C-alpha positions as CSV (number, residue, x, y, z in Angstrom):
1,M,19.7,73.9,-27.4
2,S,19.7,72.4,-23.9
3,V,22.2,69.7,-24.7
4,D,24.8,72.5,-24.6
5,V,23.7,73.2,-21.0
6,L,24.1,69.5,-20.2
7,Q,27.6,69.3,-21.8
8,E,28.6,72.5,-19.9
9,K,27.4,71.1,-16.6
10,I,29.4,68.0,-17.2
11,R,32.5,70.0,-18.0
12,K,32.1,72.2,-15.0
13,M,31.8,69.3,-12.6
14,K,34.2,67.0,-14.6
15,N,31.6,64.4,-14.1
16,P,29.8,62.7,-17.1
17,T,27.4,60.8,-14.9
18,M,23.8,61.1,-13.8
19,F,21.6,59.3,-11.3
20,G,18.1,58.0,-11.8
21,L,15.2,58.5,-9.3
22,D,13.6,55.1,-9.7
23,P,12.2,54.4,-6.3
24,T,10.5,51.2,-5.4
25,P,9.3,49.9,-2.0
26,E,12.4,47.6,-1.7
27,L,14.8,50.6,-2.0
28,I,13.1,52.6,0.8
29,P,14.5,52.0,4.3
30,T,11.9,50.1,6.5
31,W,12.0,52.8,9.2
32,L,11.0,55.5,6.6
33,L,8.1,53.5,5.2
34,E,6.9,52.7,8.7
35,E,7.0,56.4,9.6
36,K,4.9,57.4,6.7
37,I,2.5,54.5,7.1
38,A,2.0,55.6,10.7
39,Q,1.1,59.0,9.4
40,F,-1.0,58.1,6.3
41,G,-2.0,54.5,6.9
42,H,-1.5,51.6,4.5
43,T,-2.2,53.8,1.5
44,P,-0.5,54.9,-1.8
45,E,-0.1,58.3,-0.1
46,A,2.2,56.7,2.5
47,Y,4.5,55.3,-0.1
48,A,4.4,58.4,-2.2
49,E,5.5,60.5,0.7
50,A,8.2,58.0,1.6
51,Y,9.4,58.3,-2.0
52,Y,9.4,62.0,-1.7
53,R,11.5,62.1,1.5
54,F,13.9,59.5,0.1
55,C,14.4,61.1,-3.3
56,S,14.5,64.7,-1.9
57,D,17.2,63.9,0.6
58,I,19.3,62.3,-2.1
59,L,18.8,65.2,-4.5
60,T,20.0,67.6,-1.8
61,Q,23.0,65.4,-0.9
62,L,24.3,64.9,-4.5
63,K,23.7,68.4,-5.9
64,E,27.4,69.5,-5.7
65,T,28.7,66.3,-7.2
66,V,26.4,65.1,-10.0
67,P,25.2,67.4,-12.9
68,A,22.1,65.6,-13.9
69,V,19.2,63.5,-12.7
70,K,16.8,61.3,-14.6
71,V,13.3,60.8,-13.1
72,Q,11.6,57.6,-13.9
73,S,7.9,58.4,-14.3
74,A,6.6,54.8,-14.1
75,C,7.8,54.4,-10.5
76,F,5.6,57.3,-9.5
77,E,2.7,56.7,-11.9
78,A,2.4,53.2,-10.3
79,L,1.1,54.9,-7.1
80,G,-1.6,56.8,-9.0
81,A,-2.4,60.5,-8.6
82,C,-0.4,60.9,-5.3
83,G,2.6,59.4,-7.0
84,I,2.4,61.8,-10.0
85,S,2.0,64.7,-7.6
86,V,5.2,63.7,-5.8
87,M,7.0,63.3,-9.1
88,Q,6.0,66.9,-10.0
89,R,7.3,68.1,-6.7
90,L,10.6,66.3,-7.3
91,L,11.0,67.7,-10.8
92,E,10.5,71.2,-9.4
93,D,13.0,70.5,-6.6
94,A,15.6,69.1,-9.0
95,T,15.3,72.1,-11.2
96,E,15.6,74.5,-8.3
97,L,18.7,72.7,-7.1
98,G,20.4,73.3,-10.4
99,Y,20.3,69.8,-11.9
100,Y,19.9,69.1,-15.6
101,V,16.6,67.2,-15.4
102,I,15.4,64.5,-17.7
103,L,11.9,63.0,-17.4
104,D,12.3,59.3,-18.3
105,A,8.8,58.8,-19.6
106,M,9.8,56.6,-22.7
107,R,6.6,57.8,-24.4
108,G,5.5,57.0,-27.9
109,D,2.1,57.6,-29.4
110,A,-0.1,58.8,-32.2
111,P,0.7,62.3,-33.4
112,H,-2.2,64.1,-31.7
113,I,-1.3,62.4,-28.4
114,A,2.4,63.2,-28.9
115,S,1.5,66.8,-29.4
116,L,-0.5,66.9,-26.2
117,L,2.5,65.4,-24.4
118,A,5.0,67.8,-25.9
119,D,2.9,70.7,-24.8
120,A,2.5,69.4,-21.3
121,M,6.1,68.5,-20.9
122,F,7.8,71.4,-22.6
123,G,5.3,74.1,-23.7
124,G,3.1,74.6,-20.7
125,L,-0.7,74.4,-20.5
126,C,-2.9,77.5,-20.7
127,F,-6.1,77.9,-18.7
128,G,-7.6,81.2,-19.6
129,E,-4.8,83.7,-19.0
130,T,-2.9,81.3,-16.7
131,A,-0.1,79.1,-18.0
132,I,1.1,76.2,-15.9
133,Y,4.1,73.9,-16.3
134,P,3.2,70.6,-14.7
135,Y,6.4,68.8,-15.6
136,R,9.6,70.9,-15.1
137,C,12.3,69.2,-17.1
138,D,15.0,70.0,-19.6
139,G,14.6,66.8,-21.6
140,I,12.5,63.7,-22.1
141,T,13.0,60.1,-23.3
142,L,10.9,58.9,-26.1
143,N,10.2,55.6,-27.9
144,G,10.8,56.3,-31.6
145,Y,9.8,52.9,-32.7
146,L,6.3,54.3,-33.5
147,G,7.8,56.4,-36.2
148,S,8.5,60.0,-37.0
149,D,5.0,61.4,-36.1
150,S,5.6,60.3,-32.4
151,V,8.7,62.4,-32.2
152,K,8.3,65.4,-34.5
153,P,5.9,67.3,-32.1
154,F,8.8,67.7,-29.7
155,L,11.2,69.1,-32.2
156,P,10.0,72.7,-32.2
157,Y,10.6,72.8,-28.4
158,C,14.2,71.6,-29.0
159,K,14.9,74.2,-31.6
160,E,13.0,77.2,-30.1
161,N,12.8,76.5,-26.3
162,G,16.1,74.8,-25.7
163,K,14.7,71.4,-24.7
164,S,16.2,68.0,-25.5
165,V,14.9,64.6,-26.5
166,F,16.6,61.2,-26.1
167,V,15.2,58.6,-28.5
168,L,15.4,54.9,-27.5
169,V,17.7,53.2,-30.0
170,K,19.1,50.1,-28.1
171,T,18.3,48.9,-24.6
172,S,20.1,47.1,-21.8
173,N,17.5,44.4,-21.2
174,K,18.5,41.1,-22.6
175,S,15.4,40.5,-24.8
176,G,15.8,43.9,-26.5
177,R,18.0,42.2,-29.1
178,E,15.0,40.2,-30.3
179,V,13.9,43.4,-32.1
180,Q,16.8,45.9,-32.0
181,D,19.4,43.5,-33.4
182,L,17.3,42.2,-36.3
183,I,18.7,42.6,-39.8
184,S,17.0,45.3,-41.8
185,G,18.4,45.4,-45.3
186,D,22.1,46.2,-44.9
187,R,21.7,47.4,-41.3
188,V,20.4,46.1,-38.0
189,V,17.3,47.7,-36.6
190,H,19.0,49.8,-33.9
191,T,21.2,51.5,-36.5
192,A,18.2,52.1,-38.7
193,M,16.6,53.9,-35.8
194,A,19.7,56.0,-35.2
195,D,19.7,56.9,-38.9
196,L,16.1,58.1,-38.5
197,V,17.1,60.2,-35.5
198,M,19.7,61.9,-37.7
199,R,17.1,62.5,-40.3
200,W,14.5,63.8,-37.9
201,S,17.1,66.3,-36.5
202,G,17.0,68.0,-39.8
203,G,20.6,69.0,-40.0
204,E,20.4,71.2,-36.9
205,Y,23.4,71.4,-34.6
206,S,23.9,73.0,-31.2
207,K,26.9,75.2,-30.3
208,S,28.6,72.2,-28.9
209,G,28.1,70.3,-32.2
210,Y,25.4,67.9,-31.3
211,M,22.0,67.4,-32.9
212,P,18.8,68.3,-31.0
213,L,17.8,64.7,-30.7
214,G,20.0,62.4,-28.7
215,I,19.8,58.6,-28.4
216,M,19.7,56.1,-25.6
217,M,22.2,53.3,-25.6
218,P,23.2,50.5,-23.2
219,A,26.4,50.3,-21.1
220,T,26.1,46.6,-21.3
221,D,27.1,46.3,-25.0
222,P,30.6,48.0,-25.5
223,R,31.0,46.7,-29.0
224,A,27.7,48.4,-30.1
225,L,28.7,51.6,-28.2
226,T,32.0,51.7,-29.9
227,A,30.5,51.2,-33.3
228,M,27.7,53.7,-32.7
229,R,30.1,56.4,-31.4
230,K,32.2,56.1,-34.5
231,R,29.3,56.2,-36.8
232,Y,27.2,58.8,-35.1
233,D,29.7,61.4,-33.8
234,R,27.1,64.2,-33.8
235,L,24.5,62.4,-31.6
236,F,24.6,62.8,-27.8
237,F,24.3,59.5,-26.0
238,L,22.4,58.8,-22.8
239,V,23.9,55.6,-21.6
240,S,21.9,53.4,-19.3
241,G,22.5,50.0,-17.7
242,Y,25.5,51.0,-15.6
243,G,25.9,49.2,-12.2
244,A,23.0,47.0,-11.2
245,Q,22.3,46.0,-14.8
246,G,25.9,44.9,-15.4
247,G,27.4,47.8,-17.4
248,S,30.9,48.7,-16.2
249,A,32.9,52.0,-16.4
250,R,35.1,50.5,-19.1
251,H,32.1,49.5,-21.1
252,A,30.4,52.9,-20.7
253,S,33.6,54.8,-21.7
254,C,33.1,53.6,-25.3
255,A,30.3,56.1,-25.6
256,F,32.6,59.2,-25.4
257,D,34.8,60.9,-27.9
258,E,38.5,61.6,-27.3
259,F,37.6,64.8,-25.4
260,G,35.3,63.0,-23.0
261,H,32.3,64.6,-24.6
262,G,29.1,63.5,-26.2
263,A,27.6,61.2,-23.6
264,I,26.3,60.9,-20.0
265,V,26.1,57.6,-18.0
266,S,23.1,56.9,-15.8
267,A,22.9,54.7,-12.7
268,S,19.8,54.2,-10.6
269,R,19.6,51.2,-8.2
270,S,23.3,51.2,-7.5
271,I,23.0,54.8,-6.2
272,L,19.6,54.6,-4.5
273,G,20.2,51.2,-3.0
274,A,23.8,51.9,-1.8
275,W,22.6,51.8,1.8
276,H,21.4,48.2,1.4
277,T,23.9,46.2,3.4
278,D,23.3,43.6,6.0
279,D,24.4,45.8,8.9
280,N,22.7,49.0,7.9
281,D,19.1,50.2,8.5
282,G,19.4,53.0,5.9
283,R,19.5,55.9,8.3
284,D,22.4,57.2,6.3
285,F,20.8,56.4,2.9
286,A,21.6,59.9,1.4
287,M,25.3,59.8,2.4
288,R,25.6,56.2,1.1
289,A,24.1,57.4,-2.2
290,L,26.7,60.2,-2.3
291,E,29.5,57.7,-1.7
292,A,28.2,55.5,-4.6
293,A,27.9,58.5,-6.9
294,V,31.5,59.6,-6.1
295,K,32.7,56.1,-6.7
296,M,31.0,56.0,-10.0
297,K,32.6,59.2,-11.0
298,K,36.0,58.0,-10.0
299,D,35.5,54.6,-11.8
300,L,34.5,56.3,-15.0
301,G,37.3,58.8,-14.6
302,K,39.8,56.0,-15.0
303,F,38.7,55.7,-18.6
304,V,37.2,59.1,-19.5
305,T,38.8,62.5,-19.1
306,V,36.5,65.4,-19.6
307,I,38.3,68.3,-21.3
């Protein structure tokens, strides 16, 4: 299962962090946007190509330091077809550069739609005798709150094709508690979801000891992270909310076991927007992103030792 690949990449680099490609116009240096607008006009294509240059340069700069990248599909889908095309190019680039690639699509739908998505993301699409793989990735994020039939179509690809799925359990946005912390019998809703993830995994384990389905948890709630790590020691955690959303290295460290295994911590805006200072026009945006990524690694290393 591909979570073994992820854990091994983390161990090799001694770095349990990943960065998110979540570009927005505010994160792109003005000179780069103006350059693309001069080429393509005031069009979605101009922004899409600016996103590509920005994200591609950061991917290249961080490849020797960070083991994984999470690509936020909504940022690219917001630009329409040209944005999706750029996202596909970046997924290909990230794969070729050796990253463990997660497509942060957070999808959840009826079973026949979930099956279509699973095939497109993981299985490839056949046109006559030609198969294409439009979304090159190792894993995907899903919203499991639609129930098991929105997740199960992905399971065969986890077990047979080495793919991974990270199911939303608890989020870092403040209003998430309105649903995720509700009492459900003798549990809260987010633990009920984690129990379902355990059940959906069907007792399957990877060589590194983790189930084919992982879960998404926030770095902003260390008490929940600590309790969940203790209760669900065989689930791999994708931890979001570090940095710009308020999660600290100390908080995020609660997601790991005593060997520094079982989790990866994601940061997006604090990496992409590291160039954003009063005296900087962003010409060195990729180097600033690398500096922020190295700092994140060092900060987390004060609390987590990967063995």
